[in-house]
N, C-alpha and C positions, 0 to 999 in steps of 0.2 A: 378214412376220410382224407381228401387231398388238403395239404396245408395251404392256407391263404398267404403264408409267408414265402412261398417258393417264388424265385425270380421268373419273370416272364421272358420268353425268348425275344432277342432283338432281331427284327425281320426287315427293317427299312433299309433300302440300298440307295446310295447317293449316285448321281450321274458322274461319269468319269471325266467329262470335259471341264476345263478351268479348274484343275486340281489345286493350284496355289490358292486361289480365292476360297475354294472349299476348305482347304486345310486351315487358312487363317480364320475363316468363319467358325470352323469346328473348335479351334483353339480358344477363341473368345467365348464361344458357347460353354465349353467345359470349364473355363475360368469362372464364368458367372454362376454356373451350376455348382461348382465346387464351393464358391463363397457362400451360396445360399445353403448348401448342405451343412457347412460349418456352423451356421447359425441355427439351422433347423434341427440337427441331430440331438443336441442336448435337450431341447424342448420335447422332442419325440420320446427320448429316453425317460424323461420325467413323467410323461403321460403313460408310458408303457409299464412302469413299475406301479403295481396296485398299492394303495395306501395300506399301512399296517392296520390290521383289525384285531380287536381283543375279544376273546370268547371268555366270558365271566361265568365260572362254574361254582355253584354252591353245593356243598356236600356234607353229609353226616358221616360219622365213622362207619366205614363199610366198603363196598366195592368201588365206589368212586374214589375213595382214599387209596385203594390198591392201584387204581388206574393212574392216579396222580404220582404215586411212588415209582411206577414203572416207566413213566415218561414216554410211552408209545404214542399217546394222542398228540403230544407236542411234535413228534417226528412226522406224523401223518399230516398235520395241519400246517407245518412250516412251509411247504411248497405253495400253499394258498395265501401266504402272507398273514396267517392268523396266529397270534400268540394267546396264551391262556393265563387267566388270573383265577387262582383257587381261593375260596373262602369257606372255612368250616363253620357249620351251625350245629346247634344242639338237637334240633328236631325239624321235621318237615314243615309244620306250620310257620316256623320262623323263616325258613327259606322262602315260603310263599309270600310272606310279608316283604321280604327283600325284593322278590320279583315284582311285587305290586308297586314299589317305589322306584323301580328301575335300576336296582343295584346288581342284579345277576341276570344271566341269560338262560341258565340251565340248572337243573337240580333233580334230586330224587325224593320221593315222597310215598306214603302209603295210600290206601284207597280213599279214606275219609277226608283228609285235609283239603284236597283240591275241590271237593264239593262245597265246603264252607267258603273257600276262596272264590270260586265262581259265583256263588250266591251273593257274595259281597262285592262283586264287580271287578275282581282282579283279572288282568288280561292274560291269564294262563292258557297254555295250549298243551294238550297231551300229545307227546311225540313217540313214546314207546312204553311197553309194559313187560313185566317179568311173567314167567309161568306162575301158576298158583303155588302157594306155600302154606297149606293149611295147618301143618304140624308145628309151624313156627310161632304160633300164638295160642295161648291157653288160659284157662281159669285155674288159679292155684289156690290151695288150701293150706293153712298152717299145720305143722306137725301136731297130730293128736286131735284135729278138728272132727267133731261129730257128724259133719255134713257128709252124706253118702251119694246123693243124686243132685242133679241140677234143680229139680223141683224143691229140694231142701233150701235153696237160696231165697225163697220167698220170705220177705221181711228182714233179710240180712243186709249188712253193710258190705257193699262191693265197690272196690276202688278201681279206677281206670283213668287213663289220660284223656281228657275231653277232646273230642274231635279227631281222635286217632283211629287206626284200623280196628282196634279192639272195641271201640265204641259200637260200631256196627255189628261186630261179632257177638257181643253180649245181647244185643237186641234180637238177633236171629236165633241165638242159642236158647234164650228164654222162650221165644215163640215156638220153637221146635218141641219144647218140653211143657207146653201148655201154660206158660206164664206170660204176663205182660211186662213191659219195661217198667211200669209204675209199681210192679209187685216187689221190686227190690229197692233198697235204699242206696242209690248210686252216689259215691263220693268221688269228686274229681280231684285227682292228685297226679302230678308228674311222677315218672318212675322212681326217682330217688326218694321222694317223700312217701310214695306208696310203699316202697320196701321198708322204710323206717316204721310206718304204721303197721305193716304186716308183721314185722319182728316183735313189736310191742303188743300185738294182739288187739289193736284198736279197730281193726277191720276183720270181717269174716272171710273175705275172699279177695283175690287180686287178679284182674284180667290184664295180661301183659304179653309182650312179644319177646322173642330171643334177641340178644343173648341174656337179657334180664331174667327171663323165665328159667333158662338153664342154670343161671347163677343161683337163683333161689332154690332150685331143686338140689344142686350140688352142695351148697353151703348152709342152707337153712332146713334141709330135709322137707321142703315143700312138696305137696302131693298134687298131681294133676287131676282135677275133677273132669275136665273135658278139653280137648283141643278143637280146632276149627274144621276137622275132617268131616265132610258131609254137611257142613253148615255154611261156610263162606270160603271163597277162594284165597283171600289174603294175598293179593298181588301187590307189587310195588310199581310205581309209575315214574317215568322220567318226563319232565315238563320243560317247557320254554315259555316265552311270551308269544302272543299271537304275531306281533310285529316281527320279532326275531325269526320265528319259525317260517314266516312267509318269505323272508329275504335271505335265509341262510340254510337252505335245505341240505346242501352238500356237507356243511360243517356238522350239522346234527346227525346226518346219516353216518359219517365217519365216527363220531363219538359213540353212537349206539353200536356200531360194528366192533369197536374196540372193547366196549363193555361186554358184549356177548362173547368175545374171545376169552375174557377172564372167567365168564360163566362156564364155558366149555372146559377150561382148565380146572376150575373149582370142582366140577362134577367128577372129574377123574382123579383129583388129588386132594381129597378132603382132609387128610392128615396134614399135608403141607399148608392147606388153607387155614386150618385151625392154628398152626404154628405162626403163620403170618398175621392173623387177626388178633392173637392173644396180646402182644405188646401194644397194638393199635387201640384196643379197648381197655387195656390195663386189667385184663381178666385172665385167670389161670387157664392154661391150655385144656385141661380136662373139661372145663365148662364149654369151651369152644368146640371141643370134640363132640359133645352132646348136641349143640345147636347146629353145627355144620352137617352132622350125620342125618338129621331129620329135615333138612331144608332141601328145596329143589332149585335148580339153576337153569337159566335161559332167559334171554331178553330179545324182544322182537317188536314188530309193528302192533299198533292198537287196532285190532280187527273189529268188525261190526258186533261180533258176539261178546267181545270184551267190553265194548261200549254199552251193550245191553246190560251186562253185569253192573257196570258203574251207574247206569241209569236207575237200577233198582235201589241202589244205596241212596241216591239222591232223592228218590220218591219217598223212601222210608224216613229219611231225615226231615223231609217236609211234613209228612204225616205226623211226626212226633214234635213238630214245631221247633226243631233244632235249627232249621234255616228259614229265612223269612219269605221265600218265594220258590215256586217251581223253576227248575232249570232244565235245559236240554244239553246233556253232556256232548252229544255229537256236534254241537255248534262250535266247540273249542277243540276238536280233534284235528291234528295235522299229521300227515304222513311224509317222512323224509325220503320214502322210496318211490 
């Protein structure tokens, strides 16, 4: 594309008669033009420099943390006049609360939390999704548990984090094995409290995601009753606000490209990935070796088929009266591409 900053050729020719008058006239004109330029140039320079923008990223311990540590996103956004503010959160729902009050512009979350957020009127926008990772969430049983099949969970105490990915996973897993959600005694506990209850034997099963699941397998001899293979996809999503997504397409596209570069590296370097994540999570490397080995990697656009998956989750939660109204997921999807 031709640059609009290229100088235009000077084509006007002056008559040759009365050269002294012409010379004086040109000198005066240049003097006036020079004075005007001296005043105008600083103002033009101020207008030409775009005001600094801040891209506020919320993140949990994970791939966004790796992106922060590498500094590659800062380098790519610097030419756009965009700086980054990073804020760490303990879970996806907390990030969505921050988005709702205008504290962040971007974050990562599982399948279920954005559905609750949209139903509550939060201005979120889906901007990217990971590939499915069904082996990264599972139903765990304590060592020595007499439970043998999913059907054996009927009437049992099953702990999970309310509104998380595993919430939907349990619903669909029970359905697949002929049980209803009401057939089990669901106990809502965050991961740390659920692990404590699991160790004490006060719950019969724990539905949880990696690396918490891998840690329980390695350190508590927990047994996997079932993972999400053939049940649900277990994707992660990257979100923004509707307003930010509509005005900052390039920033979001660059962020997602940089995240996918880490995904590509992770797929080929699982041992190095586990070593890098171990101190980040404060978890021994053998635990991360297990979780990284069974995960899948890749981040890209939110396609119509992915939106259809997410819509099924939303409809299921409405049918279970977990959300107050029906929502249309496609209404809050935005593509940075």
